N, C-alpha and C positions, 0 to 999 in steps of 0.2 A: 678743377684739378682734384679737389677733395672728393667730389662725387665719383670721379673716375677711379681713384684709388680704392674707395670703399666698395664700389660695385665690382671691380675686377680682381681685387686682391683680398681685402679684409673679409668681406661677406662670404665668398666661397671657402676661404680658409677656415673661418670660424664655424661655418656650417659643417664642414667635414670633421673638424675637431669635436664639435658637438655630437655628431653622429657616432664617432668613435667612443666618446665618453659615455654616451647613452648605452651603446652596445656592451661596453665593459661593465657598467653598473648593473645592467640586466643579467649579464653572465655571472656576476657575483651574487645574484639572488635578490636584488632590489626590485620592488614592484615597478612595473612599466610606467604607470601614471606618475609615480613619485620620481622616477628617473627622468621622465620628460620635464617635469616641473623644475628639477634641479638643473638640468642641462639648459633649459630656456632661461633660467635666472642667470646662470653663469655667462651664457652668450650675450645677454642684455648688458651685463656689467662690462664685458670685454668690448662690445661695440660702442657703448657710451664712452669708455676710456679712450678708444681709438678716435672717436669723434672729438673729444676734448684735446687730445694731442694734435690732431690734424688742424683744429682751430687755432691752437697756439702757434703751430708752424706757419699757417697761412697768415697770421697776424704779424709774423716776423719778416715775411717776404716784402719786397718793394711793391708798391701799388701797381706798377706796370706788369709784374709777373703774376699777380693774383688774378 
């Protein structure tokens, strides 16, 4: 269940948000390489946070549902 949510919802949404943020930063004059590093770091933090939340939720479910 966790993998399905990550693959179908979280990763595509985070990728699109990262692309939008990178384009915005580059439009504001930030160097492309620096914008990529910043966006990749932010996406990593978001995805790790989503993984932690999903792990907590999966731990709360009954064993039959997990």
